[in-house]
C-alpha positions, 0 to 999 in steps of 0.5 A: 499499499502506498503512502497516499493510500494509507494517508487516505485510510487514516483520514477515512478512520478519522472522519468515520470516528468524528462522524460517530462521535458527532452522532453520539453527541447529538444523541446525548443532547437529545436524551438530556433535553428529553430528560430536562422536559420530563423533569420540568413536566413532573416538577412537584412545584407545579402539581395541582396539590402544590398550587392548592397549597400555595394558594391556601397559604396566600389566602390565609396570610390575609387573616394571619396579618390582620391587627386588631385592638386588645378587646377584639383579640381577647374575643378571638383568643377565647375562641382559639382556646375554646376546644383545646385538650386542656379545657376539654377535660375541665368541661367534662369534669364539670359535666360530671359533677353536674349530673352526678350531683342534680341527677345522680347520673354519671353515664351522661358523659359517656356518649360526648366522651366517646365522640371526643375520643374518636375525633381525637384519635383521627386528628393524631393520626391524620396529622402524622399522615399528612405532616403538613408544617404549621404556619411560622409566626410573623414577627412583624404582626403584633399578638397580645396572646401566643397560641402558636408556641403551645402547638408542637405537632402537625397542622392538618387537619385542625383538631379544634375545628374538629372538635367544634363541629363534634360539639355542634353535632352533639347539641343538634342530636341531643338537645335539638337545636343548631346553636352549636354551629354558630361556634364553628367559623369563630373557632377556625378564624381564630385558629387561623389568626393566631398562626396555628392553622391555614385556612384548609386545615380548618375546612378539613378538620370541620368536615371530618368532625361533622362526618365522624360525629354524624356517623357516631351518633346513631350507633351510640344512641343504642346506649339507653343510659344518656 
């Protein structure tokens, strides 16, 4: 083989290698672009749930940044604490001694107690399923009372909203009036106002509380000692 033929053969091999490399490069770039598109397509921040979450936070921000005078805040604080566990225990102690003293019937509290315990268990379980962080306290917003620092678990659903709905159903079925439902929106507002929850947390808590209590009412009516 002459030197000219050898040179042409080497050049041909180099051209083939270069062409192969360019083809590989083009294919790699296509794969990368395709992957980037897929990543953008499945970007978690663009998912419907993330958009709902952000909308919920933005809407809740209007309530959380409200500033009111001390008298109004004191009223809001009462609703924010109305269905907290420590006060719920006090309610049952008072109810127990009231009915035991006047009616000699301590079994009166059995049904309400079952309602409260079932909704409490559901609250704790669902909080640990969703694991939604609670809102952060806004340092530039003035509050006389601090409810947020007392809350150490997750945000959704709102246990206080659930218990207020539970209370409304109990009042409806056992006392025959709708007065308990008046408390629900005030409790929801107060829990959002003090950075304990977002709007969606209180809505879910209320709906779950209504459904659970409604379902419990009928089988518990079989207990004759109410």
